[in-house]
Structure formats: structure tokens, C-alpha cells
C-alpha positions as CSV (number, residue, x, y, z in Angstrom):
1,M,58.0,-15.1,-71.0
2,N,59.0,-16.7,-68.1
3,I,57.3,-15.6,-64.5
4,A,57.8,-16.5,-60.8
5,F,55.2,-15.2,-58.2
6,V,56.1,-15.2,-54.9
7,S,53.7,-15.0,-52.0
8,W,54.3,-16.1,-48.3
9,W,50.7,-18.2,-48.1
10,G,50.7,-19.8,-51.5
11,F,48.0,-19.3,-54.5
12,H,44.7,-20.5,-54.6
13,F,41.3,-19.9,-55.8
14,G,39.8,-20.9,-52.6
15,A,41.6,-18.8,-50.2
16,G,41.7,-14.7,-49.6
17,G,42.0,-11.9,-51.7
18,I,45.8,-12.0,-52.2
19,E,46.1,-15.3,-52.9
20,A,42.9,-15.7,-55.1
21,A,43.9,-12.6,-57.5
22,A,47.1,-13.7,-57.9
23,A,46.0,-17.0,-59.2
24,R,43.8,-15.5,-61.5
25,V,46.0,-13.3,-63.1
26,A,48.2,-16.4,-63.1
27,V,46.4,-18.5,-65.0
28,A,45.3,-16.1,-67.4
29,L,48.9,-14.9,-68.1
30,R,49.8,-18.9,-68.7
31,E,46.5,-19.1,-71.2
32,H,48.2,-15.9,-73.3
33,G,51.6,-18.6,-73.9
34,H,53.6,-17.3,-71.0
35,H,55.3,-19.9,-68.8
36,L,54.3,-19.5,-64.8
37,C,55.6,-21.4,-61.4
38,F,54.6,-20.5,-58.0
39,V,56.6,-19.9,-54.7
40,A,55.5,-19.5,-51.5
41,R,57.5,-19.3,-47.9
42,E,54.6,-21.9,-46.3
43,E,53.4,-25.3,-47.7
44,F,50.6,-24.6,-49.6
45,K,48.7,-26.6,-52.6
46,P,50.1,-26.8,-56.4
47,I,47.6,-25.3,-58.8
48,E,47.1,-28.4,-61.7
49,G,50.1,-27.0,-64.4
50,I,52.0,-24.7,-62.5
51,E,55.2,-25.5,-60.8
52,S,55.9,-24.8,-57.3
53,L,58.5,-24.4,-54.5
54,S,57.9,-23.8,-50.9
55,L,60.9,-22.2,-49.5
56,P,62.6,-24.9,-47.6
57,D,64.0,-23.4,-44.4
58,K,61.4,-22.5,-42.3
59,R,63.5,-20.8,-39.6
60,G,64.5,-17.9,-42.0
61,V,63.4,-16.4,-45.1
62,N,66.2,-14.2,-46.3
63,T,68.9,-17.4,-45.5
64,T,71.4,-19.7,-47.5
65,P,69.3,-22.9,-47.9
66,N,66.6,-20.3,-49.3
67,R,68.6,-18.6,-51.6
68,E,70.3,-21.4,-53.2
69,A,66.7,-23.5,-53.5
70,L,65.6,-20.3,-55.3
71,L,68.6,-19.9,-57.7
72,R,68.1,-23.3,-58.4
73,F,64.7,-23.5,-59.2
74,F,64.4,-20.2,-61.1
75,G,67.3,-21.3,-62.7
76,E,65.7,-24.5,-63.8
77,N,62.7,-22.1,-65.4
78,N,65.1,-19.5,-66.8
79,I,63.1,-16.2,-65.1
80,D,62.6,-13.3,-66.1
81,I,60.3,-11.8,-64.1
82,I,59.9,-12.3,-60.5
83,V,56.4,-11.0,-59.2
84,S,55.9,-10.7,-55.2
85,H,52.8,-10.4,-53.7
86,F,53.5,-10.2,-50.8
87,A,55.3,-6.8,-49.6
88,Y,55.0,-7.0,-45.8
89,N,58.1,-8.6,-45.4
90,R,61.2,-7.5,-45.8
91,E,63.4,-10.1,-45.6
92,L,61.4,-11.7,-48.4
93,S,61.6,-8.6,-50.5
94,A,65.7,-8.7,-49.8
95,L,66.1,-12.5,-50.7
96,L,64.0,-11.6,-53.9
97,R,66.1,-8.9,-55.1
98,Y,69.3,-10.9,-54.4
99,V,68.4,-13.5,-56.2
100,A,67.1,-11.5,-59.2
101,D,70.9,-9.6,-59.1
102,R,72.0,-13.3,-60.3
103,I,69.7,-13.9,-62.6
104,G,69.3,-11.1,-64.2
105,A,65.6,-11.0,-63.5
106,K,63.2,-8.6,-63.1
107,L,61.5,-7.7,-59.8
108,C,57.9,-6.4,-59.4
109,I,57.1,-6.1,-55.7
110,V,52.5,-5.6,-55.4
111,L,51.6,-4.1,-52.2
112,H,47.7,-5.1,-51.8
113,T,46.8,-2.5,-49.8
114,T,46.2,0.8,-49.2
115,P,50.1,2.5,-48.9
116,D,48.8,4.6,-45.9
117,Y,47.1,1.4,-43.8
118,Y,49.4,2.0,-40.8
119,K,47.0,5.1,-40.3
120,K,43.9,3.2,-40.5
121,E,43.0,1.2,-38.0
122,R,41.2,2.5,-35.3
123,K,40.7,2.4,-31.7
124,D,38.1,3.3,-29.5
125,N,40.4,5.3,-27.0
126,K,41.7,8.0,-29.0
127,I,45.0,7.8,-26.9
128,L,45.2,4.1,-27.8
129,N,44.3,5.1,-31.2
130,Y,47.3,7.4,-31.7
131,L,49.6,5.5,-30.1
132,S,48.7,2.4,-32.2
133,A,48.9,4.4,-35.2
134,L,52.7,5.8,-33.9
135,N,53.6,1.9,-33.2
136,R,52.8,0.9,-36.6
137,A,54.0,3.6,-38.4
138,R,57.7,2.4,-37.0
139,R,56.7,-0.9,-38.2
140,V,55.3,-0.1,-41.4
141,L,57.5,2.8,-43.2
142,P,60.6,0.6,-43.3
143,I,58.4,-1.9,-45.5
144,L,57.0,0.8,-47.7
145,H,60.9,1.7,-48.3
146,S,62.0,-1.6,-48.7
147,M,60.1,-1.6,-51.4
148,H,60.7,0.7,-54.3
149,K,64.5,-0.1,-52.6
150,C,64.3,-3.8,-53.7
151,G,62.2,-3.6,-56.7
152,D,62.3,-2.5,-59.9
153,A,58.5,-1.9,-60.0
154,V,56.3,-1.2,-57.5
155,V,52.7,-2.3,-58.4
156,L,49.6,-0.6,-56.5
157,L,46.1,-1.2,-57.0
158,S,45.0,1.8,-57.6
159,P,46.0,5.1,-59.8
160,R,45.2,7.0,-56.3
161,Y,47.3,5.3,-54.4
162,I,50.6,6.2,-56.4
163,P,50.6,10.2,-54.7
164,I,50.4,8.9,-51.0
165,Y,53.0,6.4,-51.3
166,Q,55.3,9.0,-53.4
167,K,54.3,11.4,-50.5
168,I,55.4,8.2,-47.9
169,V,58.5,7.1,-49.4
170,G,59.8,10.5,-51.3
171,K,61.1,9.9,-55.1
172,P,61.2,6.3,-55.6
173,R,64.1,4.5,-57.0
174,A,61.6,2.1,-59.1
175,R,58.9,2.5,-61.2
176,V,55.2,3.1,-59.6
177,L,52.0,1.9,-61.5
178,A,48.8,0.7,-60.7
179,I,47.2,-2.4,-61.9
180,P,43.8,-3.8,-60.3
181,N,42.8,-6.9,-59.1
182,P,40.5,-8.8,-61.5
183,N,37.3,-10.1,-60.9
184,T,37.9,-13.4,-59.3
185,Y,34.3,-14.7,-60.8
186,L,35.0,-15.4,-64.7
187,T,31.4,-16.3,-65.1
188,P,28.3,-14.0,-65.0
189,R,25.4,-14.5,-62.6
190,D,22.9,-17.3,-63.0
191,P,20.0,-15.7,-64.4
192,L,17.9,-18.9,-63.0
193,V,19.3,-17.9,-59.6
194,E,16.6,-16.0,-57.7
195,K,17.9,-13.3,-55.7
196,E,16.1,-13.5,-52.1
197,N,16.2,-11.0,-49.2
198,I,19.5,-11.7,-47.7
199,V,22.0,-9.3,-46.9
200,V,25.5,-11.2,-47.0
201,Y,28.8,-10.6,-45.1
202,V,31.6,-12.4,-46.7
203,G,35.4,-12.1,-45.3
204,R,37.6,-13.5,-42.8
205,M,36.4,-13.4,-39.1
206,A,39.3,-11.2,-38.0
207,K,39.8,-7.9,-35.8
208,E,40.6,-6.0,-38.9
209,K,37.7,-6.5,-41.1
210,K,35.8,-5.2,-38.0
211,V,32.5,-7.5,-38.4
212,D,31.5,-6.8,-35.0
213,R,30.1,-3.6,-36.8
214,V,27.7,-5.6,-39.4
215,L,25.9,-7.1,-36.4
216,Q,25.5,-3.4,-34.6
217,I,24.1,-2.5,-37.7
218,W,22.1,-5.6,-38.0
219,E,21.0,-4.8,-34.5
220,K,19.5,-1.7,-35.4
221,V,17.2,-2.6,-38.7
222,H,16.5,-6.6,-38.2
223,R,13.4,-6.2,-35.9
224,E,12.1,-3.9,-38.8
225,F,12.7,-6.7,-41.5
226,P,11.6,-10.1,-40.5
227,E,11.4,-11.2,-44.4
228,W,15.2,-10.5,-44.7
229,R,17.8,-12.4,-43.2
230,L,21.8,-12.0,-42.6
231,E,23.8,-14.6,-43.3
232,L,27.8,-14.0,-42.6
233,I,30.7,-16.2,-44.8
234,G,34.0,-16.7,-43.3
235,D,36.6,-18.1,-40.4
236,G,38.8,-16.9,-38.2
237,D,39.8,-16.6,-34.9
238,Q,36.6,-14.0,-34.2
239,L,34.2,-16.2,-35.1
240,E,33.1,-17.7,-31.4
241,P,33.2,-14.4,-30.2
242,L,31.0,-12.8,-32.9
243,K,28.5,-15.7,-32.3
244,H,28.4,-14.6,-28.7
245,Q,27.9,-11.0,-29.7
246,A,25.1,-11.6,-31.9
247,E,23.5,-13.4,-28.9
248,A,24.0,-10.5,-26.4
249,L,22.4,-8.2,-29.0
250,G,19.7,-10.4,-29.3
251,L,19.7,-10.4,-32.9
252,S,17.1,-12.5,-34.7
253,H,17.1,-14.1,-38.5
254,Y,21.2,-14.4,-39.4
255,T,23.4,-17.3,-39.3
256,F,27.1,-18.0,-39.6
257,Y,28.1,-20.4,-42.5
258,G,31.7,-20.7,-41.5
259,A,34.5,-21.4,-44.2
260,Q,32.2,-21.3,-47.5
261,D,32.8,-21.3,-51.3
262,S,31.3,-17.6,-50.9
263,R,29.7,-17.6,-54.8
264,H,26.7,-19.4,-54.1
265,Y,25.7,-17.3,-51.3
266,V,26.5,-13.7,-52.7
267,E,24.5,-14.7,-55.9
268,R,21.4,-15.0,-54.1
269,A,21.9,-12.0,-52.3
270,K,20.4,-8.7,-52.8
271,I,22.9,-6.8,-50.5
272,L,26.2,-7.2,-49.2
273,L,28.0,-5.4,-46.2
274,L,31.7,-4.5,-46.1
275,T,32.7,-2.2,-42.8
276,S,36.5,-2.7,-42.4
277,D,38.7,0.3,-40.9
278,Y,40.5,-0.2,-44.9
279,E,40.7,-2.3,-47.7
280,G,43.5,-2.5,-50.7
281,W,40.9,-3.1,-53.3
282,G,37.9,-4.8,-51.7
283,L,37.6,-8.0,-54.1
284,V,34.7,-8.8,-52.3
285,I,32.8,-6.0,-53.9
286,T,33.6,-6.7,-57.0
287,E,32.5,-10.1,-56.6
288,A,29.3,-8.7,-55.6
289,L,28.8,-6.3,-58.3
290,K,29.5,-9.3,-61.0
291,M,26.5,-11.4,-59.1
292,G,24.3,-8.6,-59.4
293,T,24.4,-7.5,-55.6
294,V,24.5,-4.4,-54.7
295,P,27.5,-3.4,-52.1
296,M,27.7,-1.3,-49.1
297,S,30.9,0.4,-47.6
298,F,32.7,2.6,-45.4
299,N,34.2,5.2,-48.1
300,S,37.8,5.2,-45.7
301,Y,39.8,3.8,-48.3
302,A,41.2,5.8,-51.4
303,A,40.5,3.1,-54.4
304,L,36.8,2.6,-53.3
305,P,35.4,5.2,-55.8
306,E,37.1,3.6,-58.4
307,I,35.0,0.3,-57.6
308,V,32.1,2.1,-56.6
309,D,30.0,4.8,-57.8
310,D,27.8,5.7,-54.6
311,G,24.2,5.9,-55.2
312,R,24.4,4.3,-58.8
313,V,26.6,1.5,-58.3
314,G,27.0,0.5,-54.8
315,V,26.6,2.9,-51.3
316,M,29.4,4.6,-49.9
317,V,28.9,5.4,-46.0
318,E,30.8,7.9,-44.1
319,P,33.3,6.1,-41.9
320,Y,32.5,5.1,-39.3
321,D,29.3,6.1,-39.2
322,L,27.0,2.8,-37.6
323,D,23.5,5.1,-37.3
324,A,24.7,6.1,-41.0
325,Y,25.3,2.9,-42.2
326,A,21.7,1.7,-40.7
327,V,19.8,4.3,-42.4
328,A,21.4,3.5,-45.9
329,L,20.6,0.0,-45.6
330,R,17.3,0.2,-44.6
331,A,16.7,2.7,-47.7
332,L,18.3,0.0,-50.0
333,M,16.2,-2.8,-48.3
334,T,13.0,-1.0,-48.7
335,D,13.6,0.5,-52.1
336,G,13.1,-2.5,-54.4
337,E,13.2,-0.3,-57.4
338,K,16.3,1.3,-57.1
339,R,18.3,-1.8,-55.6
340,E,17.3,-3.3,-58.8
341,R,18.7,-0.7,-61.1
342,M,21.9,-0.5,-59.2
343,S,22.3,-4.3,-59.4
344,R,21.7,-4.4,-63.3
345,E,24.3,-1.0,-63.5
346,G,27.0,-2.7,-61.4
347,M,27.3,-6.0,-63.3
348,E,27.9,-4.1,-66.5
349,W,30.4,-1.7,-64.3
350,V,32.5,-4.2,-63.2
351,K,33.2,-5.8,-66.4
352,R,36.5,-3.1,-66.8
353,Y,38.0,-5.6,-64.1
354,D,37.8,-8.8,-66.1
355,I,40.8,-10.7,-66.5
356,E,40.7,-9.8,-70.1
357,S,41.2,-6.5,-69.4
358,V,43.8,-6.7,-66.4
359,V,46.4,-9.2,-68.0
360,P,47.7,-6.9,-71.1
361,M,48.5,-4.5,-68.1
362,W,51.0,-7.1,-66.7
363,E,51.9,-8.0,-69.9
364,Q,53.1,-4.4,-70.9
365,L,54.9,-3.6,-67.4
366,F,56.5,-6.8,-68.2
367,N,57.6,-6.0,-71.7
368,E,58.7,-2.7,-70.6
369,L,60.9,-4.0,-67.7
370,T,62.6,-6.5,-70.0
371,E,63.3,-4.3,-73.1
372,K,65.3,-1.9,-70.8
């Protein structure tokens, strides 16, 4: 089958969750005998062996030059299925619908976050929080409706998201189903790499990730555990402000490493922290489990219980209680036997999201769409 993956920023394994997860699925589909090509709004570095196109008209999205470029590119590759991994732009969805209709292809649109994400972001001030939520709803709700109007299938990351999405949009025109993100680490943890007393954060240094909470939690425990250290991996516009915050809090034994290949750091760490207001999947959690690292997260999005079995495989904390988070972290740092047991069970638990289990779900969807 001939399949096109479309995104805004492109696809590569060293990028963020959407780009890395989609690239992993694409490569696996190619290994299963399918023909893959990539399209992105922005310029990007292609993956070797996969034909790629960057949309030529950067002044707009659903424009004549972009329509013509896609019709030509998809025509040359005889595309049967278009998969959009960027649901957040209505113009892009409309562009792909236009092209799909003219070449006789089917369009799948993937939402890589929780459908009610517009409700999740929190402000310190209740009035500001309410007004901000209203503003986000006006912006986001048309996007969620456009997904089922433009797509032949809407793909969510968890079955728990399906009733949330349907409650928002009503009875959707498109088929709605769930396919999880695959593990992006293909090989298991190297047993020769010894675990160290490291608590790690991996992710963008951005406001929505609420990395400031990681620092506030560390401030509550670091004096009790001088043999432990905090490592923060990632880059973003909040990196420098976060460094200043760490200094202002008087933190010790911590390091900001910037943008790095995260596997080396996750593999060595014993505990991973996630403190964002919400996630879609939390790819870093499954990466941690794969490496035998125990993840901790606020129980702030519906898919989390699918990934974390609280107290057995990872730890879930009541949103957004920093004191409770610090208490749970302190307990995990202290109880080595429990931590090691959770590490072992996590490495088994997360195998359900290996690429060999996820790709057949995509193939089944593609077969059902093209049989109609």
C-alpha cells in the first residue's frame, strides 16, 4: 500500500514525541512492505530511503501552489492513504481533504493529545484560568470539529479519549478509533549500564510542560538526599528562566544538560518526573519503562492509567499537589526494593506498546478504509 505521512515540522527520531513516534511507525510500515513518503509544511531533514516533500508556499497552507505540489507528489507516488499527524491546523486538514478527493485517497487525522486539552492548561489565578479556558475553547473547538469533517478516520491515542472526543463533537462523520504511540526505543535496557541515584526530567523546556514544578518538588527533597542528583534534559525558550529559578530556590546537585539524546540519561536514572498539566500519551513515560526507570506523573489525563499501573508500574499523583508529589518521590527514593520491583515489572508491562504490536493496528485500519 502507498502511504503518505504529513506533519508540520517533519519526521525524525531525534525530535519531539509526535515526530519521533510517527517516524517509528513509518519505518516499520516500510519494513512490512508498504511504500512510504513524507510531507511537511516546514523544511526538514529527510529519513534515508523515504521520499519527502516540503510544501513550497510558506505564505499560506491551503494555497494553489501547495495543492498543485501535493497533487503532483501524491500522484507520482500513487498514494492510497494520507495520514496527517498534525491536527491543529484547519487549513492543513482542508488542503489534505481537497487533495485526497482528487486522487481517490483516504485521509486519517491523528490527534496527538487529549481531546479536551483546551480545558487542561492551568493559571495561578482562577479568573485568569477561566478566561484563558474560554479563549482556548474558541480556538480549539473548530479544530476538533474539522477533524471528523475532513477525515475519513480520526485516530486518538487511547480508547479512553473516544467518549471525550464524541462528547465534544457529537456524532462524528468519520470513523473514530484509538491507536497508541509505539515505544520509540527499539532495543531493551543494556544490563551492563548500572542504575545511579539520578532523578531525571526529559522534555521541552516550555511553559506548557511546567518544568518549574520539577524544581519546586526537588527543592522539597534535595537536602535529605545528598547522594542523589537531578538531571534535566531538553531545550526551549524557558531554559534560561528555569536556570535562574533553580538558583533562586537554592537547589543543589542538579544539572541542566540542554538538548541531548535522552536514552543515555534515562537508562542511567532510577526515577523520571513528569509534571505537565496534561499529555496526550506521555511518550517519555513508555521510554522510561523500557529502560527500567520508574516514572512519576500527575494523574491529569485519561490515557495515563493505560501506561502506568499506579504503585506497581510507576506512580500517579493527584493533580497538581506538589507536596503530595514530593512525599511520593521521597518514598520512592528511600525504598530501593520497591523501586527495583517496579523497574522489573515496568520493562515487561511496556512491551505491549512495542512497534510489532502497534503497526498491525495501522495496517488493519488502512485495509478497512481501502476495502470500502
